Z-matrix of the N, CA and C atoms (Angstrom, degrees):
N
C 1 1.454
C 2 1.526 1 109.53
N 3 1.311 2 116.82 1 128.27
C 4 1.457 3 121.79 2 179.40
C 5 1.523 4 110.38 3 -71.66
N 6 1.318 5 115.35 4 134.88
C 7 1.462 6 121.62 5 178.55
C 8 1.520 7 107.90 6 -118.92
N 9 1.336 8 116.24 7 109.72
C 10 1.462 9 120.62 8 -179.34
C 11 1.519 10 108.61 9 -60.52
N 12 1.329 11 115.66 10 122.09
C 13 1.454 12 121.48 11 -171.14
C 14 1.518 13 111.32 12 -123.65
N 15 1.332 14 115.38 13 132.95
C 16 1.455 15 122.44 14 172.26
C 17 1.518 16 108.26 15 -97.68
N 18 1.323 17 116.54 16 119.82
C 19 1.461 18 122.31 17 173.93
C 20 1.523 19 106.15 18 -95.47
N 21 1.324 20 116.14 19 110.85
C 22 1.460 21 121.60 20 -177.53
C 23 1.524 22 108.92 21 -103.36
N 24 1.335 23 115.16 22 119.08
C 25 1.460 24 120.75 23 -173.73
C 26 1.516 25 110.29 24 103.46
N 27 1.324 26 115.71 25 27.55
C 28 1.467 27 122.03 26 -176.19
C 29 1.527 28 111.36 27 -67.60
N 30 1.315 29 115.26 28 143.03
C 31 1.461 30 121.82 29 179.41
C 32 1.529 31 110.31 30 -130.68
N 33 1.344 32 116.58 31 142.05
C 34 1.461 33 119.49 32 175.74
C 35 1.533 34 112.47 33 -78.62
N 36 1.332 35 117.62 34 -7.03
C 37 1.466 36 120.99 35 -178.01
C 38 1.528 37 109.88 36 -76.24
N 39 1.331 38 117.87 37 120.32
C 40 1.468 39 121.67 38 -174.61
C 41 1.524 40 114.35 39 -59.25
N 42 1.320 41 118.37 40 -25.93
C 43 1.466 42 120.58 41 -178.61
C 44 1.527 43 113.13 42 -79.58
N 45 1.320 44 117.83 43 -11.57
C 46 1.469 45 121.43 44 -179.43
C 47 1.526 46 110.54 45 -78.86
N 48 1.333 47 114.77 46 143.81
C 49 1.462 48 119.27 47 -178.76
C 50 1.525 49 112.09 48 -65.76
N 51 1.325 50 117.85 49 -31.76
C 52 1.467 51 118.81 50 177.42
C 53 1.528 52 110.55 51 -62.35
N 54 1.312 53 116.56 52 -38.94
C 55 1.459 54 121.75 53 177.79
C 56 1.527 55 110.40 54 -64.66
N 57 1.318 56 115.64 55 -45.50
C 58 1.469 57 120.49 56 178.31
C 59 1.525 58 110.70 57 -61.76
N 60 1.337 59 116.12 58 -38.26
C 61 1.465 60 119.96 59 179.68
C 62 1.523 61 111.13 60 -66.34
N 63 1.329 62 117.05 61 -42.93
C 64 1.467 63 120.06 62 178.26
C 65 1.527 64 109.78 63 -57.58
N 66 1.312 65 116.23 64 -48.23
C 67 1.471 66 120.38 65 -179.05
C 68 1.538 67 111.43 66 -62.56
N 69 1.329 68 115.92 67 -42.27
C 70 1.468 69 119.77 68 -179.27
C 71 1.527 70 111.15 69 -67.69
N 72 1.325 71 117.17 70 -42.36
C 73 1.464 72 120.25 71 178.92
C 74 1.528 73 110.61 72 -59.22
N 75 1.321 74 116.49 73 -44.59
C 76 1.470 75 120.69 74 177.96
C 77 1.525 76 109.97 75 -62.67
N 78 1.324 77 116.30 76 -45.00
C 79 1.468 78 120.96 77 179.87
C 80 1.527 79 111.42 78 -59.01
N 81 1.337 80 116.69 79 -36.15
C 82 1.462 81 121.08 80 179.88
C 83 1.531 82 112.46 81 -85.66
N 84 1.332 83 117.32 82 4.84
C 85 1.460 84 120.63 83 172.24
C 86 1.510 85 116.19 84 89.07
N 87 1.327 86 117.94 85 17.21
C 88 1.461 87 120.61 86 179.76
C 89 1.526 88 110.61 87 -94.08
N 90 1.322 89 115.45 88 144.04
C 91 1.463 90 120.77 89 173.98
C 92 1.526 91 107.71 90 -75.09
N 93 1.334 92 117.65 91 133.55
C 94 1.462 93 121.47 92 -174.54
C 95 1.522 94 110.93 93 -124.32
N 96 1.333 95 114.73 94 134.92
C 97 1.455 96 123.37 95 168.99
C 98 1.519 97 105.16 96 -118.08
N 99 1.338 98 117.77 97 136.84
C 100 1.461 99 120.83 98 -175.82
C 101 1.523 100 110.83 99 -127.09
N 102 1.335 101 115.29 100 131.46
C 103 1.460 102 121.93 101 175.50
C 104 1.520 103 107.75 102 -120.96
N 105 1.329 104 115.57 103 131.52
C 106 1.456 105 120.81 104 179.64
C 107 1.515 106 111.56 105 -143.48
N 108 1.321 107 115.59 106 -174.52
C 109 1.465 108 120.99 107 -179.52
C 110 1.524 109 112.36 108 -73.55
N 111 1.330 110 116.23 109 -29.28
C 112 1.458 111 121.19 110 -179.01
C 113 1.526 112 109.95 111 -131.28
N 114 1.313 113 115.20 112 146.53
C 115 1.461 114 118.65 113 174.38
C 116 1.518 115 108.69 114 -70.13
N 117 1.307 116 115.54 115 135.17
C 118 1.457 117 121.15 116 -178.52
C 119 1.518 118 107.82 117 -166.83
N 120 1.319 119 116.48 118 -160.74
C 121 1.462 120 121.42 119 178.45
C 122 1.514 121 110.45 120 -145.39
N 123 1.316 122 114.67 121 149.84
C 124 1.463 123 122.70 122 169.34
C 125 1.519 124 104.47 123 -126.90
N 126 1.317 125 115.91 124 104.32
C 127 1.461 126 118.93 125 -173.05
C 128 1.519 127 109.33 126 61.08
N 129 1.321 128 116.80 127 -125.69
C 130 1.463 129 121.76 128 179.10
C 131 1.523 130 112.94 129 -90.71
N 132 1.321 131 117.52 130 -0.78
C 133 1.465 132 121.65 131 -177.45
C 134 1.521 133 109.66 132 -91.71
N 135 1.324 134 116.19 133 124.02
C 136 1.460 135 120.97 134 177.47
C 137 1.531 136 109.31 135 -83.81
N 138 1.321 137 116.29 136 134.86
C 139 1.461 138 121.53 137 172.06
C 140 1.521 139 106.29 138 -93.74
N 141 1.324 140 116.03 139 123.19
C 142 1.460 141 121.57 140 179.34
C 143 1.522 142 109.10 141 -110.06
N 144 1.327 143 115.78 142 167.59
C 145 1.457 144 121.88 143 178.48
C 146 1.519 145 109.91 144 -109.39
N 147 1.325 146 114.88 145 164.10
C 148 1.454 147 120.30 146 170.03
C 149 1.508 148 114.45 147 80.97
N 150 1.329 149 114.18 148 -141.81
C 151 1.458 150 122.23 149 -171.63
C 152 1.532 151 110.03 150 -129.83
N 153 1.316 152 117.55 151 68.86
C 154 1.465 153 119.42 152 -177.17
C 155 1.530 154 111.12 153 -65.52
N 156 1.330 155 116.53 154 147.35
C 157 1.465 156 118.81 155 175.80
C 158 1.529 157 109.32 156 -68.55
N 159 1.309 158 116.15 157 123.60
C 160 1.462 159 121.97 158 -179.08
C 161 1.516 160 109.37 159 -129.92
N 162 1.307 161 115.71 160 155.42
C 163 1.464 162 119.87 161 175.88
C 164 1.519 163 109.27 162 -139.79
N 165 1.305 164 114.37 163 160.92
C 166 1.465 165 122.93 164 175.85
C 167 1.526 166 113.30 165 54.72
N 168 1.334 167 115.86 166 40.11
C 169 1.461 168 120.47 167 174.58
C 170 1.523 169 107.95 168 -80.12
N 171 1.308 170 116.79 169 122.41
C 172 1.460 171 120.95 170 177.14
C 173 1.523 172 110.73 171 -81.55
N 174 1.338 173 116.50 172 -46.54
C 175 1.458 174 121.69 173 -173.56
C 176 1.519 175 110.69 174 -133.25
N 177 1.328 176 115.51 175 135.80
C 178 1.462 177 121.76 176 167.48
C 179 1.515 178 105.50 177 -107.38
N 180 1.330 179 117.08 178 121.84
C 181 1.457 180 120.85 179 177.35
C 182 1.525 181 108.15 180 -112.62
N 183 1.323 182 115.69 181 124.78
C 184 1.461 183 121.88 182 -170.47
C 185 1.518 184 113.08 183 -96.46
N 186 1.327 185 114.16 184 133.85
C 187 1.464 186 122.35 185 175.18
C 188 1.525 187 109.77 186 -132.58
N 189 1.328 188 116.37 187 39.77
C 190 1.466 189 121.48 188 173.88
C 191 1.519 190 107.55 189 -139.79
N 192 1.323 191 116.07 190 145.37
C 193 1.461 192 118.65 191 -176.62
C 194 1.529 193 110.86 192 -70.38
N 195 1.318 194 115.39 193 168.24
C 196 1.464 195 121.66 194 -173.39
C 197 1.525 196 112.57 195 -56.35
N 198 1.321 197 118.27 196 -41.31
C 199 1.467 198 119.57 197 -177.86
C 200 1.530 199 111.47 198 -66.03
N 201 1.309 200 117.94 199 -32.04
C 202 1.468 201 120.97 200 178.27
C 203 1.526 202 112.97 201 -81.03
N 204 1.324 203 117.33 202 -10.89
C 205 1.468 204 121.43 203 179.29
C 206 1.524 205 112.74 204 -81.85
N 207 1.332 206 117.47 205 -18.01
C 208 1.471 207 121.03 206 -171.37
C 209 1.525 208 113.42 207 -50.00
N 210 1.320 209 117.11 208 -46.01
C 211 1.467 210 120.30 209 -178.39
C 212 1.525 211 112.76 210 -68.80
N 213 1.322 212 117.51 211 -16.24
C 214 1.468 213 121.77 212 -175.23
C 215 1.531 214 114.26 213 -102.33
N 216 1.325 215 117.70 214 -8.02
C 217 1.469 216 119.84 215 -173.50
C 218 1.523 217 111.93 216 -56.12
N 219 1.317 218 117.47 217 -53.13
C 220 1.468 219 120.47 218 -178.79
C 221 1.532 220 110.53 219 -62.09
N 222 1.312 221 116.59 220 -41.46
C 223 1.465 222 122.06 221 178.75
C 224 1.529 223 110.66 222 -58.49
N 225 1.322 224 116.64 223 -47.94
C 226 1.468 225 121.32 224 -178.99
C 227 1.521 226 110.73 225 -60.90
N 228 1.325 227 116.64 226 -49.23
C 229 1.470 228 120.59 227 -178.60
C 230 1.527 229 110.34 228 -61.68
N 231 1.335 230 117.09 229 -41.54
C 232 1.468 231 120.58 230 -178.81
C 233 1.528 232 113.68 231 -69.40
N 234 1.329 233 117.33 232 -19.18
C 235 1.469 234 120.17 233 174.31
C 236 1.528 235 111.21 234 -69.28
N 237 1.326 236 116.35 235 -20.57
C 238 1.465 237 122.81 236 -179.58
C 239 1.528 238 112.40 237 54.38
N 240 1.338 239 116.35 238 51.12
C 241 1.468 240 117.76 239 177.08
C 242 1.523 241 110.26 240 -69.33
N 243 1.304 242 116.22 241 162.57
C 244 1.469 243 120.27 242 175.18
C 245 1.525 244 110.18 243 -73.89
N 246 1.368 245 116.47 244 -31.25
C 247 1.464 246 119.07 245 179.22
C 248 1.520 247 111.08 246 -154.32
N 249 1.335 248 112.97 247 160.64
C 250 1.459 249 122.61 248 173.68
C 251 1.518 250 106.74 249 -123.76
N 252 1.330 251 115.79 250 130.08
C 253 1.462 252 120.70 251 175.55
C 254 1.523 253 108.14 252 -104.81
N 255 1.330 254 115.67 253 119.75
C 256 1.456 255 122.11 254 174.01
C 257 1.524 256 106.63 255 -93.21
N 258 1.325 257 116.57 256 100.76
C 259 1.458 258 120.89 257 177.07
C 260 1.526 259 109.17 258 -68.91
N 261 1.336 260 118.70 259 162.93
C 262 1.467 261 120.84 260 -178.10
C 263 1.535 262 112.05 261 -50.43
N 264 1.331 263 115.21 262 130.70
C 265 1.459 264 121.98 263 179.24
C 266 1.510 265 115.11 264 87.84
N 267 1.344 266 117.41 265 4.50
C 268 1.469 267 119.85 266 -176.63
C 269 1.528 268 113.58 267 -115.91
N 270 1.327 269 118.26 268 1.43
C 271 1.466 270 120.38 269 -174.99
C 272 1.520 271 110.73 270 -55.84
N 273 1.334 272 115.68 271 135.10
C 274 1.459 273 123.13 272 -179.69
C 275 1.525 274 107.11 273 -140.41
N 276 1.307 275 115.84 274 105.35
C 277 1.471 276 121.40 275 -176.41
C 278 1.525 277 111.83 276 -58.41
N 279 1.333 278 117.43 277 -41.55
C 280 1.468 279 120.48 278 -179.23
C 281 1.529 280 111.28 279 -62.08
N 282 1.314 281 116.99 280 -47.58
C 283 1.465 282 120.52 281 178.95
C 284 1.523 283 110.85 282 -65.63
N 285 1.317 284 117.22 283 -40.77
C 286 1.468 285 120.65 284 179.13
C 287 1.527 286 110.78 285 -61.30
N 288 1.337 287 116.99 286 -42.86
C 289 1.469 288 120.75 287 179.07
C 290 1.527 289 111.42 288 -64.35
N 291 1.328 290 116.63 289 -45.14
C 292 1.469 291 120.18 290 178.62
C 293 1.525 292 111.22 291 -62.98
N 294 1.306 293 116.45 292 -40.46
C 295 1.463 294 120.46 293 178.51
C 296 1.523 295 110.50 294 -63.13
N 297 1.315 296 116.08 295 -44.91
C 298 1.460 297 120.79 296 179.37
C 299 1.534 298 110.56 297 -60.21
N 300 1.329 299 116.25 298 -44.30
C 301 1.470 300 120.70 299 178.53
C 302 1.528 301 111.39 300 -62.11
N 303 1.332 302 117.00 301 -31.49
C 304 1.467 303 121.89 302 -179.16
C 305 1.530 304 112.39 303 -87.00
N 306 1.333 305 116.94 304 2.58
C 307 1.458 306 120.32 305 178.92
C 308 1.516 307 114.10 306 78.98
N 309 1.332 308 116.26 307 21.44
C 310 1.461 309 121.55 308 179.55
C 311 1.526 310 108.48 309 -95.62
N 312 1.321 311 116.60 310 129.90
C 313 1.466 312 121.42 311 177.71
C 314 1.526 313 109.35 312 -63.92
N 315 1.324 314 116.21 313 137.67
C 316 1.462 315 122.18 314 179.93
C 317 1.520 316 108.57 315 -118.22
N 318 1.336 317 116.24 316 124.53
C 319 1.464 318 121.44 317 177.99
C 320 1.521 319 109.50 318 -124.01
N 321 1.323 320 116.72 319 125.53
C 322 1.466 321 121.79 320 169.28
C 323 1.520 322 104.80 321 -96.09
N 324 1.310 323 116.16 322 97.62
C 325 1.460 324 120.85 323 -171.10
C 326 1.520 325 108.91 324 -155.50
N 327 1.305 326 116.54 325 -170.56
C 328 1.460 327 122.64 326 178.70
C 329 1.525 328 108.39 327 -123.87
N 330 1.308 329 116.09 328 119.72
C 331 1.461 330 120.88 329 -178.93
C 332 1.524 331 111.82 330 -54.54
N 333 1.326 332 116.97 331 -43.24
C 334 1.469 333 120.40 332 -178.59
C 335 1.524 334 111.74 333 -62.68
N 336 1.327 335 116.79 334 -42.40
C 337 1.469 336 120.72 335 178.67
C 338 1.526 337 109.95 336 -67.66
N 339 1.327 338 116.75 337 -42.42
C 340 1.463 339 120.28 338 179.24
C 341 1.528 340 111.01 339 -58.93
N 342 1.321 341 116.84 340 -43.36
C 343 1.468 342 120.32 341 178.33
C 344 1.524 343 110.99 342 -63.96
N 345 1.325 344 116.29 343 -45.10
C 346 1.471 345 121.06 344 -176.48
C 347 1.521 346 112.82 345 -67.29
N 348 1.343 347 116.85 346 -26.63
C 349 1.466 348 120.65 347 -177.81
C 350 1.526 349 112.19 348 -103.74
N 351 1.326 350 116.46 349 12.60
C 352 1.461 351 122.42 350 178.16
C 353 1.528 352 112.40 351 58.33
N 354 1.339 353 117.09 352 34.84
C 355 1.465 354 120.38 353 177.51
C 356 1.520 355 111.40 354 -114.65
N 357 1.328 356 116.48 355 14.89
C 358 1.458 357 120.74 356 179.83
C 359 1.524 358 109.40 357 -77.29
């Protein structure tokens, strides 16, 4: 089943884990939306900036550290995703608490590992 996923902190640089995650998510058949610091592309996926209006996001997977998440906290919660994945180095207690209060599943995990082990 495809899970529409927002990759927050997306990078066009192939060596970045966000880039690898975008490619893997597409390979595994998931619809991907990507937000980054600069507009760019990863394959056929456009990286946009800011806070685009989105709907039906199943998963938000984070690739930005806690201090860079501050401007996005309200945006993420208002998207009402089913879950948020805090990839290594992205844990944010404030966002995790708000997500939990809003009934959003919180996972401290790695999107790439989850995909590879069929636990996504």
